[in-house]
GULUM-974196 format. One record per atom (N, C-alpha, C, O): y, z, x negated; residue in three letters. Coordinates in pm, whole numbers, padded with zeros to 5 digits, always signed. Example, Ala and Ser with C-alpha at 12.3 -4.5 7.8 and 13.67 -1.06 7.14 Angstrom:
# GULUM-974196
-00569+00780-01319ala;-00450+00780-01230ala;-00330+00780-01320ala;-00332+00846-01424ala;-00225+00708-01285ser;-00106+00714-01367ser;+00003+00787-01290ser;+00114+00804-01341ser;
This chain:
# GULUM-974196
+01565+04795+01645met;+01680+04706+01643met;+01806+04788+01666met;+01810+04883+01745met;+01908+04748+01596asn;+02034+04818+01618asn;+02119+04742+01720asn;+02078+04637+01771asn;+02236+04793+01747arg;+02320+04736+01851arg;+02365+04594+01816arg;+02378+04510+01906arg;+02390+04565+01687asn;+02431+04431+01645asn;+02318+04330+01669asn;+02342+04216+01708asn;+02195+04374+01643asp;+02082+04285+01667asp;+02064+04257+01817asp;+02029+04146+01855asp;+02087+04356+01899asp;+02075+04336+02043asp;+02178+04236+02093asp;+02147+04150+02176asp;+02301+04246+02043ala;+02406+04153+02084ala;+02373+04012+02037ala;+02390+03915+02111ala;+02324+04001+01915phe;+02285+03870+01862phe;+02171+03811+01944phe;+02173+03692+01977phe;+02071+03894+01978asp;+01958+03849+02058asp;+02003+03801+02196asp;+01953+03700+02246asp;+02096+03872+02257ala;+02146+03833+02389ala;+02219+03699+02382ala;+02201+03613+02469ala;+02302+03681+02278arg;+02372+03553+02263arg;+02274+03438+02239arg;+02291+03329+02292arg;+02170+03465+02158leu;+02071+03363+02129leu;+01994+03324+02254leu;+01970+03205+02277leu;+01956+03422+02337arg;+01884+03391+02461arg;+01973+03311+02557arg;+01924+03220+02623arg;+02102+03344+02564thr;+02194+03271+02650thr;+02207+03125+02604thr;+02206+03033+02686thr;+02217+03106+02475thr;+02226+02970+02420thr;+02098+02892+02447thr;+02103+02773+02480thr;+01983+02958+02433trp;+01855+02891+02458trp;+01842+02849+02604trp;+01797+02738+02633trp;+01881+02938+02695his;+01874+02903+02838his;+01968+02788+02872his;+01935+02703+02954his;+02086+02786+02809ala;+02180+02676+02834ala;+02122+02544+02782ala;+02139+02440+02844ala;+02053+02549+02668ala;+01993+02427+02612ala;+01879+02379+02700ala;+01864+02258+02720ala;+01797+02470+02754val;+01688+02432+02842val;+01742+02370+02969val;+01686+02273+03019val;+01850+02425+03023asp;+01910+02370+03145asp;+01972+02232+03120asp;+01986+02154+03214asp;+02009+02202+02996ala;+02073+02074+02964ala;+01972+01961+02946ala;+02011+01845+02938ala;+01843+01992+02938val;+01741+01887+02921val;+01731+01810+03053val;+01718+01871+03159val;+01735+01675+03047pro;+01724+01595+03169pro;+01589+01620+03238pro;+01488+01644+03170pro;+01585+01615+03371pro;+01462+01644+03443pro;+01346+01550+03408pro;+01231+01593+03403pro;+01375+01423+03383thr;+01265+01330+03349thr;+01203+01367+03215thr;+01081+01360+03199thr;+01286+01405+03120leu;+01233+01446+02990leu;+01155+01576+03002leu;+01050+01591+02939leu;+01205+01669+03081ala;+01134+01795+03101ala;+00997+01770+03164ala;+00899+01835+03128ala;+00991+01676+03260trp;+00863+01646+03324trp;+00767+01583+03224trp;+00649+01618+03222trp;+00816+01491+03139arg;+00731+01428+03038arg;+00681+01529+02936arg;+00568+01522+02890arg;+00767+01623+02902leu;+00724+01726+02805leu;+00619+01819+02865leu;+00527+01862+02796leu;+00632+01850+02994arg;+00534+01938+03058arg;+00400+01870+03074arg;+00295+01934+03061arg;+00401+01739+03102thr;+00275+01669+03125thr;+00208+01625+02996thr;+00088+01594+02996thr;+00280+01620+02888ala;+00220+01579+02760ala;+00125+01687+02713ala;+00160+01805+02707ala;+00003+01645+02679arg;-00096+01741+02630arg;-00103+01732+02478arg;-00089+01623+02422arg;-00123+01842+02414pro;-00148+01832+02269pro;-00283+01766+02245pro;-00377+01786+02322pro;-00292+01690+02141arg;-00416+01618+02111arg;-00522+01717+02064arg;-00496+01803+01980arg;-00639+01703+02119thr;-00749+01789+02076thr;-00823+01723+01962thr;-00793+01609+01926thr;-00918+01792+01905gly;-00993+01740+01792gly;-01072+01615+01826gly;-01088+01528+01741gly;-01121+01604+01950ala;-01201+01488+01990ala;-01115+01363+02004ala;-01166+01252+01989ala;-00987+01379+02032glu;-00900+01264+02054glu;-00833+01216+01926glu;-00774+01108+01924glu;-00842+01292+01820arg;-00778+01253+01695arg;-00848+01134+01633arg;-00962+01102+01666arg;-00779+01070+01542ala;-00838+00958+01469ala;-00955+01010+01386ala;-00956+01127+01347ala;-01052+00926+01360pro;-01168+00973+01282pro;-01126+01016+01143pro;-01034+00959+01083pro;-01192+01117+01093ala;-01159+01170+00961ala;-01192+01067+00854ala;-01294+00999+00861ala;-01105+01056+00757arg;-01126+00958+00651arg;-01170+01023+00521arg;-01183+00955+00420arg;-01194+01152+00522trp;-01233+01218+00398trp;-01369+01172+00347trp;-01388+01173+00225trp;-01466+01130+00431pro;-01592+01080+00372pro;-01570+00955+00286pro;-01636+00939+00183pro;-01480+00868+00328leu;-01451+00748+00249leu;-01389+00787+00115leu;-01426+00733+00011leu;-01294+00879+00119gly;-01230+00925-00005gly;-01330+00993-00098gly;-01325+00974-00219gly;-01420+01072-00041ala;-01521+01140-00122ala;-01615+01038-00186ala;-01652+01053-00302ala;-01652+00936-00111ala;-01741+00834-00166ala;-01673+00758-00280ala;-01737+00729-00381ala;-01545+00727-00265leu;-01473+00659-00372leu;-01460+00748-00495leu;-01470+00699-00608leu;-01437+00877-00475ala;-01426+00969-00588ala;-01559+00980-00662ala;-01561+00983-00785ala;-01668+00986-00588val;-01801+00993-00652val;-01828+00866-00731val;-01882+00872-00841val;-01791+00751-00674ala;-01812+00624-00745ala;-01730+00619-00874ala;-01779+00571-00976ala;-01607+00669-00870ala;-01524+00670-00989ala;-01581+00762-01096ala;-01582+00728-01214ala;-01629+00879-01056val;-01688+00972-01152val;-01813+00912-01215val;-01833+00924-01336val;-01896+00847-01134leu;-02016+00783-01189leu;-01981+00670-01285leu;-02045+00654-01389leu;-01879+00592-01252ala;-01839+00483-01341ala;-01789+00538-01474ala;-01820+00482-01579ala;-01713+00645-01470ile;-01664+00705-01594ile;-01780+00766-01673ile;-01785+00753-01795ile;-01873+00832-01603ala;-01987+00893-01672ala;-02075+00787-01738ala;-02124+00809-01848ala;-02094+00675-01672ile;-02175+00568-01732ile;-02101+00507-01851ile;-02164+00473-01951ile;-01971+00493-01841gly;-01893+00437-01951gly;-01888+00529-02072gly;-01877+00480-02184gly;-01895+00658-02054leu;-01888+00753-02165leu;-02025+00784-02224leu;-02034+00856-02323leu;-02130+00731-02165arg;-02266+00757-02213arg;-02283+00695-02352arg;-02238+00583-02374arg;-02346+00766-02446pro;-02368+00706-02580pro;-02461+00586-02569pro;-02562+00590-02499pro;-02426+00481-02640his;-02505+00359-02635his;-02602+00355-02751his;-02579+00417-02855his;-02710+00282-02734ala;-02808+00265-02840ala;-02750+00175-02948ala;-02649+00108-02926ala;-02814+00173-03065ala;-02763+00094-03178ala;-02766-00055-03147ala;-02674-00127-03184ala;-02869-00101-03080gly;-02879-00243-03046gly;-02866-00261-02897gly;-02872-00166-02820gly;-02848-00384-02858thr;-02844-00412-02716thr;-02986-00431-02665thr;-03073-00464-02744thr;-03012-00411-02538pro;-03148-00429-02487pro;-03196-00571-02509pro;-03122-00667-02486pro;-03318-00585-02554gly;-03376-00717-02574gly;-03360-00769-02715gly;-03416-00874-02748gly;-03284-00700-02801thr;-03269-00745-02939thr;-03360-00664-03028thr;-03389-00547-03000thr;-03404-00725-03132thr;-03491-00657-03227thr;-03405-00597-03338thr;-03293-00643-03360thr;-03456-00498-03408pro;-03379-00442-03519pro;-03350-00544-03628pro;-03247-00534-03694pro;-03438-00642-03647ala;-03414-00744-03749ala;-03293-00830-03713ala;-03213-00865-03800ala;-03279-00863-03585ala;-03165-00944-03543ala;-03035-00866-03560ala;-02931-00925-03591ala;-03039-00737-03540thr;-02920-00655-03556thr;-02880-00648-03701thr;-02761-00652-03733thr;-02976-00639-03790ser;-02943-00631-03932ser;-02888-00763-03983ser;-02805-00764-04074ser;-02934-00876-03928val;-02881-01006-03968val;-02736-01018-03927val;-02655-01070-04004val;-02702-00971-03809val;-02563-00976-03764val;-02477-00888-03852val;-02365-00927-03887val;-02526-00772-03889ala;-02449-00681-03972ala;-02429-00737-04113ala;-02325-00712-04173ala;-02525-00813-04167ser;-02512-00866-04301ser;-02419-00986-04307ser;-02374-01023-04415ser;-02389-01049-04193asn;-02302-01165-04192asn;-02153-01130-04192asn;-02070-01220-04195asn;-02118-01002-04189thr;-01976-00966-04189thr;-01915-00999-04323thr;-01981-00991-04427thr;-01791-01036-04322asp;-01720-01075-04443asp;-01690-00951-04526asp;-01636-00853-04474asp;-01725-00954-04652asp;-01704-00838-04739asp;-01556-00809-04761asp;-01518-00694-04782asp;-01471-00912-04756ala;-01328-00891-04775ala;-01269-00809-04661ala;-01188-00720-04685ala;-01309-00838-04539thr;-01256-00760-04427thr;-01321-00624-04419thr;-01260-00530-04369thr;-01444-00611-04469ala;-01510-00480-04468ala;-01437-00383-04560ala;-01427-00264-04529ala;-01386-00433-04673ser;-01313-00344-04763ser;-01179-00303-04701ser;-01131-00192-04726ser;-01119-00390-04621leu;-00993-00354-04555leu;-01016-00247-04449leu;-00930-00162-04425leu;-01133-00251-04386asp;-01163-00151-04284asp;-01171-00011-04342asp;-01144+00087-04272asp;-01207+00000-04469arg;-01223+00131-04531arg;-01102+00173-04613arg;-01102+00282-04669arg;-01001+00091-04622ser;-00886+00119-04708ser;-00774+00186-04630ser;-00722+00128-04535ser;-00735+00309-04668pro;-00623+00375-04600pro;-00489+00308-04632pro;-00396+00317-04553pro;-00480+00240-04748asp;-00355+00171-04782asp;-00328+00057-04683asp;-00212+00029-04651asp;-00433-00008-04636phe;-00416-00116-04540phe;-00354-00063-04411phe;-00264-00125-04355phe;-00401+00052-04365tyr;-00346+00108-04242tyr;-00204+00159-04262tyr;-00123+00153-04170tyr;-00174+00208-04380ala;-00036+00249-04410ala;+00055+00127-04410ala;+00168+00134-04362ala;+00007+00014-04465trp;+00087-00107-04467trp;+00109-00159-04325trp;+00217-00211-04294trp;+00008-00144-04237leu;+00023-00189-04098leu;+00136-00115-04026leu;+00200-00171-03937leu;+00160+00010-04065ala;+00264+00088-04001ala;+00401+00063-04062ala;+00501+00113-04010ala;+00408-00012-04170ser;+00536-00033-04239ser;+00619-00141-04170ser;+00566-00221-04093ser;+00749-00143-04198pro;+00836-00248-04142pro;+00801-00387-04194pro;+00828-00487-04127pro;+00740-00394-04313asp;+00701-00525-04366asp;+00599-00592-04276asp;+00607-00712-04251asp;+00504-00516-04227ala;+00402-00573-04138ala;+00464-00618-04006ala;+00424-00720-03950ala;+00561-00542-03957glu;+00629-00582-03833glu;+00707-00712-03855glu;+00707-00800-03770glu;+00773-00722-03972gln;+00849-00844-04003gln;+00756-00964-04014gln;+00788-01072-03966gln;+00641-00944-04079leu;+00545-01052-04092leu;+00490-01094-03957leu;+00466-01213-03935leu;+00470-00999-03868ala;+00419-01032-03735ala;+00522-01108-03653ala;+00485-01187-03566ala;+00652-01085-03679met;+00757-01155-03605met;+00768-01301-03649met;+00814-01385-03571met;+00727-01332-03771glu;+00744-01470-03822glu;+00648-01566-03765glu;+00650-01684-03799glu;
């Protein structure tokens, strides 16, 4: 330390002692008797609850992203084919037409939807 640092340190110590002397005696007594909280006195940790919720969310997402079978459980393949054959051929052609999707993005479709 150089001489400037020593002078600064002396002024800082003087200011600190003046501040300590200015603390009221009742407050100083309360500060001395206050104990820092130990680990046993702290509130119970809540990380197990958070971990359980995170695991539940991951499982829910994993189950939702799982590939599904062609039919639902309990249905026969014949029942599935009957449902598939009942679809309207007019709407099936729209599903495969790129012009239909281009028209949906046009201002004409927005105007028609507003009416």
